[in-house]
C-alpha positions in Angstrom: 14.3 -3.2 -7.4 13.6 -6.0 -9.8 10.0 -5.7 -10.7 10.1 -8.9 -12.7 11.1 -10.9 -9.6 9.1 -14.1 -9.4 10.0 -15.0 -5.8 7.5 -15.5 -3.1 5.5 -12.3 -2.9 5.9 -11.7 0.9 9.6 -12.4 0.6 9.8 -10.0 -2.3 7.9 -7.3 -0.3 10.2 -7.7 2.7 13.3 -7.5 0.5 12.0 -4.4 -1.3 11.1 -2.7 2.0 14.6 -3.3 3.3 16.2 -1.7 0.3 14.5 1.7 0.3 15.2 4.7 2.4 11.9 6.0 3.7 10.8 8.7 6.2 9.3 8.4 9.6 10.0 4.7 10.2 7.7 3.5 7.4 10.1 0.6 6.9 9.7 -0.5 10.5 6.0 0.0 10.4 5.8 -2.1 7.2 7.8 -4.9 8.8 5.4 -4.9 11.7 2.4 -4.9 9.3 3.8 -7.9 7.3 4.5 -9.8 10.6 1.0 -9.1 11.7 -0.5 -10.4 8.5 1.8 -13.4 8.6 0.5 -14.4 12.0 -3.2 -13.5 11.5 -4.1 -13.7 7.9 -1.6 -15.4 5.5 -4.1 -15.1 2.6 -4.4 -11.4 3.0 -0.6 -11.1 3.3 -0.2 -12.8 0.0 -2.9 -10.7 -1.7 -1.5 -7.4 -0.2 2.0 -8.3 -1.5 0.6 -9.1 -4.9 -1.2 -5.8 -5.1 1.9 -4.0 -4.0 3.9 -5.7 -6.7 1.3 -4.9 -9.4 1.0 -1.3 -8.3 4.7 -0.7 -8.0 5.3 -2.1 -11.5 2.7 0.2 -12.9 2.2 1.1 -16.5 4.1 4.4 -16.0 7.7 3.5 -15.5 8.6 7.1 -14.8 6.8 7.3 -11.4 8.4 6.8 -8.0 7.4 3.2 -7.0 7.4 3.8 -3.3 4.0 5.3 -2.7 2.5 2.6 -5.0 4.3 -0.2 -3.2 3.4 1.0 0.3 -0.2 1.8 -0.6 -0.5 -1.6 -2.1 0.9 -3.4 0.9 -1.6 -1.6 3.2 -4.5 -1.6 0.8 -6.4 -4.5 2.5 -6.0 -3.1 6.0 -9.1 -2.7 8.0 -9.8 0.8 9.3 -8.5 -0.2 12.8 -5.3 -1.7 11.3 -4.7 1.3 9.1 -5.1 3.7 12.0 -2.7 1.6 14.1 0.0 1.0 11.5 -0.3 4.2 9.5 -0.9 6.7 12.4 2.1 8.8 11.3 2.0 8.0 7.6 -0.9 10.1 6.5 -0.3 10.0 2.7 -0.3 6.2 2.7 -3.3 6.1 5.1 -5.3 8.4 2.8 -5.0 5.9 0.0 -6.4 3.0 1.9 -10.0 2.0 1.0 -11.0 1.3 4.6 -10.2 5.0 5.5 -12.0 6.5 2.5 -14.6 8.1 4.8 -12.3 9.2 7.5 -13.1 12.9 8.1 -9.8 14.1 9.6 -7.7 12.2 7.1 -9.8 13.6 4.2 -9.4 17.1 5.6 -5.6 16.5 5.7 -5.7 15.3 2.1 -7.5 18.4 1.0 -4.4 20.4 2.0 -2.1 18.5 -0.4 -0.5 20.2 -3.4 -2.2 19.6 -6.8 0.5 17.1 -7.7 0.2 15.1 -4.5 -3.5 15.2 -4.6 -3.4 13.9 -8.2 -1.1 11.1 -7.1 -3.4 10.2 -4.2 -6.4 10.0 -6.5 -4.4 7.8 -8.9 -3.4 5.5 -6.0 -7.0 5.2 -4.9 -8.2 4.3 -8.3 -5.4 1.8 -8.9 -6.1 0.1 -5.5 -9.8 -0.1 -6.3 -9.0 -1.6 -9.6 -6.6 -4.2 -8.1 -9.0 -5.1 -5.3 -11.8 -5.6 -7.7 -9.6 -7.7 -9.9 -8.4 -9.8 -7.0 -12.1 -10.3 -5.9 -12.9 -11.5 -9.4 -10.0 -14.0 -9.3 -11.6 -15.8 -6.3 -13.4 -19.0 -7.1 
């Protein structure tokens, strides 16, 4: 993946999603999510793709960019959207701000290994930082 790609953020996200092997149909779910945003909220589509790009670049180039990319893409989902699109993708769902108070999801997250739990917390903090930064960019 070319993290320095300057193309249209939604096109970049679609291209990246097509290039990765993922489990459980996350690529298909992501295509549906991007199509949903394209039809219902183009501004949120653009913001989500920009967050995904920023998170997947990261400052630590040794990390696997997939969890960062997917968490970034879904980071602006409402609770209802996240439950719909991420019903079988618990790790990504657990990183989404709108599901921060979801009891069953938090119980699931409590069973993660220390390394996965650490990654989840880093994702949550990075998403919060990106969404705060994006909010600060609005006029």
